[in-house]
A tleap script that builds the chain and sets N, CA, C and O, in Angstrom:
source leaprc.protein.ff14SB
mol = sequence {
  NMET ASP LYS GLN LEU ILE ILE THR ARG LEU
  ALA ALA LEU PRO GLY GLU ILE GLU GLU ALA
  GLU TRP ALA VAL LEU ASP SER HIE ALA ARG
  LEU SER ASP ALA LYS GLU ARG LEU THR ASP
  ARG GLU ALA GLN LEU LEU LEU GLY GLY GLY
  ILE ASP GLY LYS ASN ALA GLU PHE ARG SER
  ALA GLN LEU ARG GLY LEU THR VAL ALA GLU
  ARG GLN ALA VAL THR GLU ALA GLU THR LEU
  LEU ALA LYS ARG ARG ALA THR LEU GLY LYS
  LEU ILE ASN GLU PHE ARG ALA LEU ASP ALA
  VAL VAL ARG LEU LEU THR SER ILE ARG CYS
  GLY ALA THR GLN GLU VAL CALA
}
set mol.1.N position { 149.779 112.001 88.270 }
set mol.1.CA position { 149.670 110.571 87.890 }
set mol.1.C position { 150.705 110.595 86.969 }
set mol.1.O position { 150.902 111.398 86.057 }
set mol.2.N position { 151.483 109.411 87.383 }
set mol.2.CA position { 152.667 108.933 86.206 }
set mol.2.C position { 151.854 107.976 84.826 }
set mol.2.O position { 150.663 107.756 84.602 }
set mol.3.N position { 153.172 107.552 84.058 }
set mol.3.CA position { 152.037 107.454 82.457 }
set mol.3.C position { 151.978 106.048 82.878 }
set mol.3.O position { 151.142 105.439 82.211 }
set mol.4.N position { 152.634 105.246 83.839 }
set mol.4.CA position { 152.083 104.029 84.087 }
set mol.4.C position { 150.439 103.906 84.024 }
set mol.4.O position { 149.667 103.342 83.248 }
set mol.5.N position { 150.215 105.009 85.666 }
set mol.5.CA position { 149.053 104.383 86.411 }
set mol.5.C position { 147.786 105.100 85.513 }
set mol.5.O position { 146.673 104.826 85.964 }
set mol.6.N position { 147.800 105.954 84.341 }
set mol.6.CA position { 147.616 106.517 83.030 }
set mol.6.C position { 147.552 105.263 82.631 }
set mol.6.O position { 146.682 104.574 83.165 }
set mol.7.N position { 148.259 104.756 81.806 }
set mol.7.CA position { 147.807 103.392 80.859 }
set mol.7.C position { 146.919 102.203 81.986 }
set mol.7.O position { 145.957 101.577 81.541 }
set mol.8.N position { 147.203 102.088 82.876 }
set mol.8.CA position { 146.777 101.115 83.918 }
set mol.8.C position { 145.435 101.880 84.093 }
set mol.8.O position { 144.608 101.032 83.759 }
set mol.9.N position { 144.854 102.845 84.381 }
set mol.9.CA position { 143.512 103.420 84.252 }
set mol.9.C position { 142.717 103.138 83.269 }
set mol.9.O position { 141.795 102.323 83.282 }
set mol.10.N position { 143.060 103.802 82.415 }
set mol.10.CA position { 142.671 103.504 81.057 }
set mol.10.C position { 142.121 102.254 80.541 }
set mol.10.O position { 141.089 102.189 79.873 }
set mol.11.N position { 143.084 100.945 80.987 }
set mol.11.CA position { 143.188 99.819 80.478 }
set mol.11.C position { 142.037 99.073 80.929 }
set mol.11.O position { 141.332 98.291 80.291 }
set mol.12.N position { 141.902 99.748 83.128 }
set mol.12.CA position { 140.453 99.387 83.262 }
set mol.12.C position { 139.066 99.927 83.407 }
set mol.12.O position { 138.011 99.431 83.802 }
set mol.13.N position { 139.493 101.384 82.852 }
set mol.13.CA position { 137.763 101.708 82.484 }
set mol.13.C position { 136.997 101.275 81.423 }
set mol.13.O position { 135.770 101.370 81.454 }
set mol.14.N position { 137.649 100.766 80.404 }
set mol.14.CA position { 136.061 100.381 79.984 }
set mol.14.C position { 135.631 98.839 80.525 }
set mol.14.O position { 134.497 98.511 80.874 }
set mol.15.N position { 136.442 98.256 80.511 }
set mol.15.CA position { 135.313 97.147 82.235 }
set mol.15.C position { 134.527 97.889 82.931 }
set mol.15.O position { 133.299 97.796 82.932 }
set mol.16.N position { 135.220 98.709 83.598 }
set mol.16.CA position { 134.432 99.302 84.935 }
set mol.16.C position { 133.266 100.261 84.506 }
set mol.16.O position { 132.340 100.398 85.305 }
set mol.17.N position { 133.223 101.140 82.952 }
set mol.17.CA position { 132.055 101.696 82.403 }
set mol.17.C position { 131.699 100.457 82.071 }
set mol.17.O position { 130.686 100.409 82.769 }
set mol.18.N position { 131.741 99.419 81.551 }
set mol.18.CA position { 130.260 98.222 80.555 }
set mol.18.C position { 129.749 97.657 81.902 }
set mol.18.O position { 128.557 97.347 81.909 }
set mol.19.N position { 130.516 97.453 83.149 }
set mol.19.CA position { 129.562 96.859 84.431 }
set mol.19.C position { 129.221 97.782 85.115 }
set mol.19.O position { 128.458 97.373 85.991 }
set mol.20.N position { 129.500 99.488 85.207 }
set mol.20.CA position { 128.606 100.626 85.418 }
set mol.20.C position { 127.210 100.323 84.418 }
set mol.20.O position { 126.105 100.338 84.961 }
set mol.21.N position { 127.311 100.083 83.124 }
set mol.21.CA position { 126.096 100.516 82.425 }
set mol.21.C position { 125.461 99.657 82.825 }
set mol.21.O position { 124.276 99.859 83.090 }
set mol.22.N position { 126.103 98.284 83.017 }
set mol.22.CA position { 124.682 97.110 83.496 }
set mol.22.C position { 124.325 97.114 84.593 }
set mol.22.O position { 123.490 96.275 84.931 }
set mol.23.N position { 124.767 97.941 85.422 }
set mol.23.CA position { 124.143 98.459 86.863 }
set mol.23.C position { 122.899 99.197 86.511 }
set mol.23.O position { 121.750 99.045 86.925 }
set mol.24.N position { 123.466 100.141 85.536 }
set mol.24.CA position { 122.235 101.282 85.075 }
set mol.24.C position { 120.730 100.336 84.736 }
set mol.24.O position { 119.542 100.501 85.011 }
set mol.25.N position { 121.446 99.389 84.065 }
set mol.25.CA position { 120.139 98.486 82.998 }
set mol.25.C position { 119.467 98.233 84.259 }
set mol.25.O position { 118.655 99.017 84.751 }
set mol.26.N position { 119.778 97.245 84.720 }
set mol.26.CA position { 119.392 96.816 86.258 }
set mol.26.C position { 118.516 97.742 87.071 }
set mol.26.O position { 117.285 97.748 87.100 }
set mol.27.N position { 119.142 98.325 87.559 }
set mol.27.CA position { 118.540 99.361 88.116 }
set mol.27.C position { 117.153 100.003 87.202 }
set mol.27.O position { 116.196 100.258 87.933 }
set mol.28.N position { 116.993 100.214 86.108 }
set mol.28.CA position { 116.091 100.784 85.238 }
set mol.28.C position { 114.860 99.708 85.634 }
set mol.28.O position { 113.704 100.033 85.901 }
set mol.29.N position { 115.542 97.997 85.597 }
set mol.29.CA position { 113.968 97.247 85.556 }
set mol.29.C position { 114.085 96.654 86.899 }
set mol.29.O position { 113.578 95.564 87.161 }
set mol.30.N position { 114.768 97.378 87.784 }
set mol.30.CA position { 114.514 97.264 89.503 }
set mol.30.C position { 113.116 98.406 89.481 }
set mol.30.O position { 111.967 98.218 89.880 }
set mol.31.N position { 113.711 99.565 88.884 }
set mol.31.CA position { 112.245 100.467 88.634 }
set mol.31.C position { 110.700 100.327 88.812 }
set mol.31.O position { 109.707 100.515 89.514 }
set mol.32.N position { 111.406 99.714 87.300 }
set mol.32.CA position { 110.118 99.349 86.495 }
set mol.32.C position { 109.143 98.065 87.228 }
set mol.32.O position { 107.949 97.954 86.947 }
set mol.33.N position { 109.706 97.317 88.005 }
set mol.33.CA position { 109.031 96.072 88.831 }
set mol.33.C position { 108.692 97.215 89.935 }
set mol.33.O position { 107.566 97.114 90.424 }
set mol.34.N position { 109.198 97.888 90.226 }
set mol.34.CA position { 108.713 98.346 91.778 }
set mol.34.C position { 107.393 99.488 91.086 }
set mol.34.O position { 106.478 99.893 91.802 }
set mol.35.N position { 107.487 99.755 90.057 }
set mol.35.CA position { 106.215 101.032 89.854 }
set mol.35.C position { 105.131 99.870 89.596 }
set mol.35.O position { 104.039 100.199 90.059 }
set mol.36.N position { 105.130 98.464 88.920 }
set mol.36.CA position { 104.579 97.737 88.537 }
set mol.36.C position { 103.735 97.113 89.999 }
set mol.36.O position { 102.522 96.976 90.152 }
set mol.37.N position { 104.768 96.830 90.895 }
set mol.37.CA position { 104.055 96.571 92.052 }
set mol.37.C position { 102.928 97.552 92.728 }
set mol.37.O position { 101.824 97.191 93.133 }
set mol.38.N position { 103.471 98.887 92.753 }
set mol.38.CA position { 102.696 100.155 92.875 }
set mol.38.C position { 101.729 99.612 92.297 }
set mol.38.O position { 101.128 98.594 92.640 }
set mol.39.N position { 101.529 100.377 91.269 }
set mol.39.CA position { 100.209 100.051 90.447 }
set mol.39.C position { 99.293 98.735 90.694 }
set mol.39.O position { 98.099 98.754 90.993 }
set mol.40.N position { 99.952 97.806 90.540 }
set mol.40.CA position { 99.033 96.482 90.923 }
set mol.40.C position { 98.434 96.599 92.209 }
set mol.40.O position { 97.236 96.433 92.442 }
set mol.41.N position { 99.338 96.898 93.053 }
set mol.41.CA position { 98.531 96.923 94.390 }
set mol.41.C position { 97.707 98.076 94.537 }
set mol.41.O position { 97.080 97.887 95.579 }
set mol.42.N position { 97.341 99.293 93.989 }
set mol.42.CA position { 96.768 100.343 93.877 }
set mol.42.C position { 95.345 99.378 93.300 }
set mol.42.O position { 94.229 99.300 93.812 }
set mol.43.N position { 95.657 98.994 92.578 }
set mol.43.CA position { 94.438 98.284 91.502 }
set mol.43.C position { 93.889 97.595 92.107 }
set mol.43.O position { 92.662 97.636 92.017 }
set mol.44.N position { 94.534 96.595 93.046 }
set mol.44.CA position { 93.900 95.468 94.077 }
set mol.44.C position { 93.019 96.297 95.059 }
set mol.44.O position { 91.855 96.124 95.418 }
set mol.45.N position { 93.683 96.988 95.294 }
set mol.45.CA position { 92.779 97.843 97.050 }
set mol.45.C position { 91.523 98.512 96.204 }
set mol.45.O position { 90.461 98.515 96.828 }
set mol.46.N position { 91.491 99.068 94.899 }
set mol.46.CA position { 90.804 99.916 94.205 }
set mol.46.C position { 89.414 98.967 94.081 }
set mol.46.O position { 88.287 99.361 94.382 }
set mol.47.N position { 89.839 97.288 93.441 }
set mol.47.CA position { 89.286 96.803 92.826 }
set mol.47.C position { 88.672 95.727 94.240 }
set mol.47.O position { 87.498 95.359 94.203 }
set mol.48.N position { 89.056 95.548 94.739 }
set mol.48.CA position { 88.719 94.629 96.413 }
set mol.48.C position { 87.982 95.271 96.882 }
set mol.48.O position { 87.146 94.645 97.533 }
set mol.49.N position { 87.837 96.646 96.866 }
set mol.49.CA position { 86.709 97.257 98.215 }
set mol.49.C position { 87.605 97.939 99.486 }
set mol.49.O position { 87.109 98.408 100.511 }
set mol.50.N position { 89.231 97.868 99.118 }
set mol.50.CA position { 89.812 98.426 100.476 }
set mol.50.C position { 89.843 99.584 100.538 }
set mol.50.O position { 90.413 100.068 101.515 }
set mol.51.N position { 89.198 100.555 99.447 }
set mol.51.CA position { 89.009 101.785 99.094 }
set mol.51.C position { 87.962 102.212 99.230 }
set mol.51.O position { 87.184 101.985 98.303 }
set mol.52.N position { 87.339 103.178 100.654 }
set mol.52.CA position { 85.741 103.088 100.295 }
set mol.52.C position { 85.652 104.725 100.861 }
set mol.52.O position { 84.888 105.172 101.716 }
set mol.53.N position { 86.704 105.440 100.076 }
set mol.53.CA position { 86.431 106.837 100.303 }
set mol.53.C position { 85.463 107.629 99.905 }
set mol.53.O position { 85.529 107.386 98.700 }
set mol.54.N position { 84.413 108.574 100.034 }
set mol.54.CA position { 83.612 109.048 99.321 }
set mol.54.C position { 84.244 110.155 98.391 }
set mol.54.O position { 83.379 110.524 97.597 }
set mol.55.N position { 84.900 110.520 98.285 }
set mol.55.CA position { 85.318 111.352 97.495 }
set mol.55.C position { 87.130 111.085 96.834 }
set mol.55.O position { 87.873 110.324 97.454 }
set mol.56.N position { 87.560 111.720 95.724 }
set mol.56.CA position { 88.699 111.267 95.507 }
set mol.56.C position { 89.941 111.844 95.883 }
set mol.56.O position { 90.998 111.592 95.303 }
set mol.57.N position { 89.792 112.837 97.126 }
set mol.57.CA position { 90.938 112.790 97.732 }
set mol.57.C position { 91.014 112.078 98.829 }
set mol.57.O position { 92.062 112.013 99.472 }
set mol.58.N position { 89.869 111.431 99.193 }
set mol.58.CA position { 89.686 110.739 100.522 }
set mol.58.C position { 90.106 109.240 99.835 }
set mol.58.O position { 90.671 108.449 100.591 }
set mol.59.N position { 89.910 108.916 98.750 }
set mol.59.CA position { 90.439 107.356 97.899 }
set mol.59.C position { 91.595 107.848 97.735 }
set mol.59.O position { 92.115 106.930 98.370 }
set mol.60.N position { 92.637 108.602 97.395 }
set mol.60.CA position { 93.948 109.100 97.518 }
set mol.60.C position { 94.474 108.661 98.706 }
set mol.60.O position { 95.087 107.600 98.824 }
set mol.61.N position { 94.199 109.643 99.818 }
set mol.61.CA position { 94.904 109.251 100.694 }
set mol.61.C position { 94.641 107.893 101.521 }
set mol.61.O position { 95.544 107.482 102.251 }
set mol.62.N position { 93.575 107.273 101.438 }
set mol.62.CA position { 93.745 105.988 101.473 }
set mol.62.C position { 94.430 105.015 101.041 }
set mol.62.O position { 94.634 104.084 101.820 }
set mol.63.N position { 95.131 104.942 99.297 }
set mol.63.CA position { 95.622 104.689 98.743 }
set mol.63.C position { 96.907 104.632 99.300 }
set mol.63.O position { 97.354 103.621 99.842 }
set mol.64.N position { 97.515 105.696 99.180 }
set mol.64.CA position { 98.844 106.474 99.788 }
set mol.64.C position { 98.950 105.622 101.182 }
set mol.64.O position { 99.877 104.812 101.217 }
set mol.65.N position { 98.070 105.716 102.385 }
set mol.65.CA position { 98.274 105.318 103.567 }
set mol.65.C position { 98.475 103.782 103.432 }
set mol.65.O position { 99.024 103.173 104.350 }
set mol.66.N position { 98.030 103.117 102.273 }
set mol.66.CA position { 98.108 101.599 102.027 }
set mol.66.C position { 98.712 101.173 101.256 }
set mol.66.O position { 98.622 100.001 100.889 }
set mol.67.N position { 99.403 101.912 100.854 }
set mol.67.CA position { 100.987 101.637 99.752 }
set mol.67.C position { 102.018 102.238 100.180 }
set mol.67.O position { 102.702 102.921 99.418 }
set mol.68.N position { 102.311 102.087 101.478 }
set mol.68.CA position { 103.472 102.834 101.727 }
set mol.68.C position { 104.976 101.653 101.649 }
set mol.68.O position { 106.177 101.885 101.514 }
set mol.69.N position { 104.310 100.556 101.786 }
set mol.69.CA position { 105.648 99.825 101.621 }
set mol.69.C position { 106.141 99.628 99.809 }
set mol.69.O position { 107.215 99.207 99.378 }
set mol.70.N position { 104.708 100.189 98.888 }
set mol.70.CA position { 105.316 99.990 97.894 }
set mol.70.C position { 106.555 101.278 97.305 }
set mol.70.O position { 107.582 101.509 96.667 }
set mol.71.N position { 105.456 101.801 98.123 }
set mol.71.CA position { 105.954 103.693 97.204 }
set mol.71.C position { 107.167 103.691 97.790 }
set mol.71.O position { 107.893 104.628 97.458 }
set mol.72.N position { 107.748 102.654 98.825 }
set mol.72.CA position { 109.064 103.280 99.932 }
set mol.72.C position { 109.868 102.683 98.574 }
set mol.72.O position { 110.697 103.400 98.013 }
set mol.73.N position { 109.582 101.365 98.096 }
set mol.73.CA position { 110.029 100.221 96.881 }
set mol.73.C position { 110.731 101.300 95.491 }
set mol.73.O position { 111.918 101.352 95.171 }
set mol.74.N position { 109.561 102.083 94.850 }
set mol.74.CA position { 109.548 102.860 94.183 }
set mol.74.C position { 111.103 104.034 94.227 }
set mol.74.O position { 111.952 104.219 93.354 }
set mol.75.N position { 110.979 104.592 95.507 }
set mol.75.CA position { 112.046 105.577 96.305 }
set mol.75.C position { 113.263 105.312 95.940 }
set mol.75.O position { 114.138 105.902 95.306 }
set mol.76.N position { 113.091 103.774 96.742 }
set mol.76.CA position { 114.309 103.567 97.091 }
set mol.76.C position { 115.052 103.113 95.622 }
set mol.76.O position { 116.202 103.474 95.375 }
set mol.77.N position { 114.356 102.382 94.797 }
set mol.77.CA position { 114.527 102.104 93.411 }
set mol.77.C position { 115.386 103.772 92.343 }
set mol.77.O position { 116.516 103.723 91.858 }
set mol.78.N position { 114.589 104.824 92.268 }
set mol.78.CA position { 114.872 106.014 91.832 }
set mol.78.C position { 115.897 106.167 92.609 }
set mol.78.O position { 116.763 106.181 91.734 }
set mol.79.N position { 116.492 106.297 93.628 }
set mol.79.CA position { 117.571 106.439 94.093 }
set mol.79.C position { 118.826 105.868 93.755 }
set mol.79.O position { 119.911 106.441 93.661 }
set mol.80.N position { 118.488 104.409 93.545 }
set mol.80.CA position { 119.704 103.769 93.326 }
set mol.80.C position { 119.623 103.784 91.578 }
set mol.80.O position { 120.573 103.260 90.996 }
set mol.81.N position { 119.124 104.048 91.207 }
set mol.81.CA position { 119.238 104.384 89.310 }
set mol.81.C position { 120.050 105.682 89.623 }
set mol.81.O position { 121.187 105.752 89.155 }
set mol.82.N position { 119.642 106.558 90.259 }
set mol.82.CA position { 120.424 107.703 90.272 }
set mol.82.C position { 121.735 108.054 90.462 }
set mol.82.O position { 122.194 109.013 89.840 }
set mol.83.N position { 122.543 107.297 91.379 }
set mol.83.CA position { 123.474 106.730 91.924 }
set mol.83.C position { 124.547 106.220 90.989 }
set mol.83.O position { 125.765 106.391 91.037 }
set mol.84.N position { 124.044 105.770 90.408 }
set mol.84.CA position { 124.400 104.253 89.300 }
set mol.84.C position { 124.303 104.944 88.256 }
set mol.84.O position { 124.995 104.585 87.303 }
set mol.85.N position { 123.409 106.166 88.098 }
set mol.85.CA position { 123.698 107.272 86.747 }
set mol.85.C position { 125.193 107.867 86.825 }
set mol.85.O position { 126.041 108.118 85.969 }
set mol.86.N position { 125.138 107.996 88.383 }
set mol.86.CA position { 126.213 109.104 88.487 }
set mol.86.C position { 127.598 108.338 88.316 }
set mol.86.O position { 128.644 108.580 87.713 }
set mol.87.N position { 127.130 107.306 89.120 }
set mol.87.CA position { 128.779 106.581 88.502 }
set mol.87.C position { 129.029 106.473 87.410 }
set mol.87.O position { 130.084 107.049 87.146 }
set mol.88.N position { 128.464 105.886 86.383 }
set mol.88.CA position { 128.416 105.614 85.328 }
set mol.88.C position { 128.956 106.975 84.657 }
set mol.88.O position { 129.912 106.836 83.894 }
set mol.89.N position { 128.583 107.938 84.803 }
set mol.89.CA position { 128.585 109.668 84.533 }
set mol.89.C position { 130.816 109.609 84.871 }
set mol.89.O position { 131.607 109.841 83.956 }
set mol.90.N position { 131.133 109.359 85.913 }
set mol.90.CA position { 131.888 110.124 86.497 }
set mol.90.C position { 133.114 108.751 85.894 }
set mol.90.O position { 134.299 109.080 85.937 }
set mol.91.N position { 132.862 107.623 85.485 }
set mol.91.CA position { 133.983 106.988 84.874 }
set mol.91.C position { 134.017 107.154 83.515 }
set mol.91.O position { 134.987 106.666 82.934 }
set mol.92.N position { 132.924 107.908 82.669 }
set mol.92.CA position { 133.135 108.062 81.873 }
set mol.92.C position { 134.144 109.867 81.671 }
set mol.92.O position { 135.067 110.245 80.950 }
set mol.93.N position { 133.558 110.311 82.417 }
set mol.93.CA position { 134.176 111.738 82.627 }
set mol.93.C position { 136.310 111.051 82.913 }
set mol.93.O position { 137.302 111.321 82.235 }
set mol.94.N position { 136.187 110.288 83.999 }
set mol.94.CA position { 137.581 110.053 84.360 }
set mol.94.C position { 138.204 109.297 82.516 }
set mol.94.O position { 139.353 109.345 82.077 }
set mol.95.N position { 136.949 108.675 81.824 }
set mol.95.CA position { 138.356 108.098 80.526 }
set mol.95.C position { 138.128 109.380 80.034 }
set mol.95.O position { 139.086 110.037 80.442 }
set mol.96.N position { 137.452 110.047 79.437 }
set mol.96.CA position { 137.813 111.213 78.825 }
set mol.96.C position { 138.816 112.094 78.836 }
set mol.96.O position { 139.428 112.629 77.912 }
set mol.97.N position { 138.952 112.221 80.584 }
set mol.97.CA position { 139.875 113.227 80.946 }
set mol.97.C position { 141.279 112.908 80.465 }
set mol.97.O position { 142.141 113.543 79.858 }
set mol.98.N position { 141.157 111.370 81.094 }
set mol.98.CA position { 142.476 110.197 81.017 }
set mol.98.C position { 142.935 110.404 79.245 }
set mol.98.O position { 144.074 110.516 78.789 }
set mol.99.N position { 142.122 110.403 78.785 }
set mol.99.CA position { 142.067 110.002 77.314 }
set mol.99.C position { 142.539 111.384 76.419 }
set mol.99.O position { 143.143 111.256 75.354 }
set mol.100.N position { 142.272 112.396 76.851 }
set mol.100.CA position { 142.602 113.733 76.341 }
set mol.100.C position { 144.021 114.182 77.061 }
set mol.100.O position { 144.771 115.009 76.543 }
set mol.101.N position { 144.270 113.587 78.213 }
set mol.101.CA position { 145.901 113.962 78.736 }
set mol.101.C position { 146.844 113.011 77.957 }
set mol.101.O position { 148.017 113.365 78.076 }
set mol.102.N position { 146.710 112.159 77.368 }
set mol.102.CA position { 147.451 111.042 76.560 }
set mol.102.C position { 147.434 112.061 75.501 }
set mol.102.O position { 148.473 112.662 75.231 }
set mol.103.N position { 145.843 112.410 74.601 }
set mol.103.CA position { 146.316 112.906 73.386 }
set mol.103.C position { 147.308 114.399 73.608 }
set mol.103.O position { 148.153 114.745 72.784 }
set mol.104.N position { 147.024 115.106 74.786 }
set mol.104.CA position { 147.957 115.895 74.962 }
set mol.104.C position { 149.632 115.733 75.422 }
set mol.104.O position { 150.454 116.645 75.328 }
set mol.105.N position { 149.830 114.770 75.779 }
set mol.105.CA position { 151.287 114.273 76.078 }
set mol.105.C position { 151.813 113.674 74.694 }
set mol.105.O position { 152.958 113.645 74.242 }
set mol.106.N position { 150.719 113.248 74.214 }
set mol.106.CA position { 151.349 112.514 72.902 }
set mol.106.C position { 151.620 113.991 71.848 }
set mol.106.O position { 152.710 114.088 71.285 }
set mol.107.N position { 150.859 114.771 71.708 }
set mol.107.CA position { 151.176 116.045 70.976 }
set mol.107.C position { 152.315 116.809 71.362 }
set mol.107.O position { 152.979 117.297 70.447 }
set mol.108.N position { 152.632 116.985 72.411 }
set mol.108.CA position { 153.579 117.848 72.978 }
set mol.108.C position { 154.662 116.647 72.646 }
set mol.108.O position { 155.223 117.185 71.691 }
set mol.109.N position { 155.308 115.413 72.798 }
set mol.109.CA position { 156.386 114.768 72.474 }
set mol.109.C position { 156.558 114.341 70.769 }
set mol.109.O position { 157.512 113.788 70.222 }
set mol.110.N position { 155.041 114.901 70.080 }
set mol.110.CA position { 155.128 114.435 68.495 }
set mol.110.C position { 156.289 115.987 68.347 }
set mol.110.O position { 157.379 116.051 67.779 }
set mol.111.N position { 155.546 117.051 69.074 }
set mol.111.CA position { 156.133 118.580 68.413 }
set mol.111.C position { 157.536 118.371 68.962 }
set mol.111.O position { 158.451 118.671 68.196 }
set mol.112.N position { 157.780 118.009 69.899 }
set mol.112.CA position { 159.427 117.974 70.191 }
set mol.112.C position { 160.011 117.824 69.467 }
set mol.112.O position { 160.788 118.675 69.033 }
set mol.113.N position { 159.845 116.321 68.893 }
set mol.113.CA position { 160.648 115.152 68.088 }
set mol.113.C position { 160.508 116.230 66.718 }
set mol.113.O position { 161.618 116.376 66.206 }
set mol.114.N position { 159.466 116.985 66.034 }
set mol.114.CA position { 159.560 117.847 65.167 }
set mol.114.C position { 160.633 118.911 65.351 }
set mol.114.O position { 161.490 119.111 64.490 }
set mol.115.N position { 160.584 119.416 66.202 }
set mol.115.CA position { 161.272 120.698 66.585 }
set mol.115.C position { 162.880 120.556 66.399 }
set mol.115.O position { 163.699 121.343 65.925 }
set mol.116.N position { 163.049 119.019 67.053 }
set mol.116.CA position { 164.650 118.163 66.889 }
set mol.116.C position { 164.984 118.100 65.657 }
set mol.116.O position { 166.050 118.643 65.369 }
set mol.117.N position { 164.416 117.615 64.859 }
set mol.117.CA position { 164.585 117.559 63.557 }
set mol.117.C position { 164.993 118.418 62.916 }
set mol.117.O position { 165.118 118.276 61.700 }
savepdb mol mol.pdb
quit
């Protein structure tokens, strides 16, 4: 990686990190919404007489069977959040690594200048 590419990436990364942060926040909101829809659907089924099991295990099984789509939405939202968190972490790590390279190159250049003087 040459100096110009390092400079270009360091200039671009803050914007990419900000976009990734917003994506993580959006994913949190989507997950919250999906969980709320699942809870609402379960309450609707329990209070509306859609669940008629004689014991807790049977009622739980009925709820699971009748909330497949809602539970799938929660799983998808959790997966998306995990992916977006990973992307954010990768961008932050790249920024830190490039920053460390710049510091190292700067210290080497300054050290070489001081030795010559």
